C-alpha positions in Angstrom: 69.8 -84.8 -37.9 68.0 -88.1 -37.9 64.3 -88.5 -37.6 64.5 -90.5 -34.4 66.1 -87.6 -32.5 63.2 -85.4 -33.5 60.7 -87.8 -32.0 62.6 -88.0 -28.8 63.1 -84.2 -28.4 59.4 -83.4 -29.2 57.2 -86.1 -27.9 53.5 -85.9 -29.1 51.3 -84.0 -26.7 48.6 -85.9 -25.0 45.6 -84.4 -23.3 45.6 -84.5 -19.6 43.7 -87.5 -18.1 40.8 -85.4 -16.6 40.2 -83.7 -20.0 40.3 -87.0 -21.8 37.9 -88.6 -19.3 35.5 -85.7 -19.7 35.7 -85.8 -23.5 35.1 -89.5 -23.4 32.1 -89.1 -21.2 30.6 -86.3 -23.2 31.0 -88.4 -26.4 28.5 -91.0 -25.0 24.8 -90.6 -24.3 25.7 -90.8 -20.5 27.1 -87.3 -20.9 23.7 -85.8 -21.7 23.1 -84.6 -18.1 26.6 -83.1 -18.0 26.1 -81.3 -21.3 22.7 -80.0 -20.1 24.3 -78.8 -16.8 27.0 -77.0 -18.7 24.4 -75.4 -21.0 22.3 -74.2 -18.0 25.5 -72.8 -16.4 26.2 -70.9 -19.6 22.7 -69.5 -19.6 23.0 -68.5 -16.0 26.3 -66.7 -16.8 24.5 -64.8 -19.6 21.4 -63.8 -17.6 22.7 -63.2 -14.1 24.7 -60.0 -15.1 21.3 -58.4 -15.9 20.3 -58.6 -12.2 21.2 -55.9 -9.8 24.4 -57.0 -7.8 22.7 -57.5 -4.5 20.1 -59.8 -6.1 22.6 -61.6 -8.4 24.3 -62.9 -5.3 21.1 -64.6 -4.2 19.6 -65.8 -7.4 20.6 -68.6 -9.9 19.1 -70.0 -13.0 17.9 -73.5 -12.1 16.3 -74.7 -15.3 14.8 -74.0 -18.7 12.4 -76.5 -20.1 9.3 -76.4 -22.2 9.2 -72.6 -22.2 9.6 -72.3 -18.4 12.5 -70.2 -17.2 13.1 -71.2 -13.6 15.3 -69.3 -11.1 16.1 -70.2 -7.5 16.6 -67.7 -4.7 17.6 -68.2 -1.1 15.1 -66.0 0.6 11.5 -64.9 0.0 12.6 -61.2 -0.2 14.8 -62.0 -3.2 11.9 -63.9 -4.8 9.7 -60.8 -4.7 12.5 -58.7 -6.2 13.3 -61.2 -8.9 9.6 -61.4 -10.0 9.7 -57.7 -10.6 12.4 -58.2 -13.2 10.6 -61.0 -15.0 9.7 -59.0 -18.1 13.4 -57.9 -18.6 14.7 -61.5 -18.0 12.1 -63.0 -20.4 13.2 -60.5 -23.1 16.9 -61.2 -22.5 16.2 -65.0 -22.8 14.4 -64.4 -26.1 17.3 -62.3 -27.3 19.7 -65.2 -26.9 17.4 -67.7 -28.8 15.2 -69.1 -26.1 11.4 -69.0 -26.3 10.3 -68.6 -22.7 6.5 -68.3 -22.0 6.6 -68.6 -18.3 8.9 -67.2 -15.5 9.1 -69.2 -12.3 11.0 -68.3 -9.1 11.4 -70.9 -6.4 12.8 -70.3 -2.9 15.4 -72.6 -1.4 16.7 -72.5 2.1 20.2 -73.4 0.9 22.4 -70.5 0.0 23.3 -70.2 -3.8 27.0 -70.0 -3.1 28.9 -72.3 -0.9 30.7 -70.8 2.0 34.3 -70.0 1.2 35.6 -71.9 4.2 33.9 -74.6 6.2 33.1 -73.5 9.7 35.6 -74.7 12.2 34.6 -77.0 14.9 35.4 -75.9 18.5 38.0 -78.2 20.1 37.7 -78.6 23.8 40.6 -79.8 25.9 40.7 -81.2 29.4 42.7 -79.2 31.8 45.4 -81.9 31.9 45.7 -81.9 28.1 45.9 -78.1 28.0 48.7 -78.2 30.7 50.6 -80.8 28.8 50.3 -78.9 25.5 51.6 -75.7 27.2 54.5 -77.6 28.7 55.4 -79.1 25.3 55.3 -75.6 23.7 57.4 -74.1 26.5 60.0 -76.8 25.9 60.3 -75.8 22.3 61.1 -72.2 23.1 64.8 -71.3 23.2 66.1 -70.6 26.7 67.0 -67.0 27.6 70.6 -66.2 26.9 72.6 -65.7 30.1 74.8 -62.7 29.9 76.7 -60.4 32.2 73.9 -57.8 32.4 71.3 -60.3 33.7 70.5 -60.0 37.3 70.4 -63.1 38.8 
């Protein structure tokens, strides 16, 4: 077997374009905000499982900077419940290598999780458009078969 046939049958694998673009961005200083966002997301994934399930759906780690562990919740009731868990969350943050001195909870009016499906807009039709649509749909239906048992 000649070496050229090997190179044709097994071409070198290249990373996909999005991965290569992300790697290139992260290699530059411009990638610092992206690296920080990924780090905060990882912290959120480690701390959120410590929350009770109903609260975890309404709370998210927003930031950690200069000893401040900041969470965001989507309603004041969740803010109060999360503040009760502050000692446990501060201890958990210390156990993963952070040095939090302050626990802050902020309330946002925007839900933490985006809706699964965008709400549908109601489409209104004029009576003439509705009638034309019904006629078009009726024309697509196959006609009734005419047979000997049909009364007619």
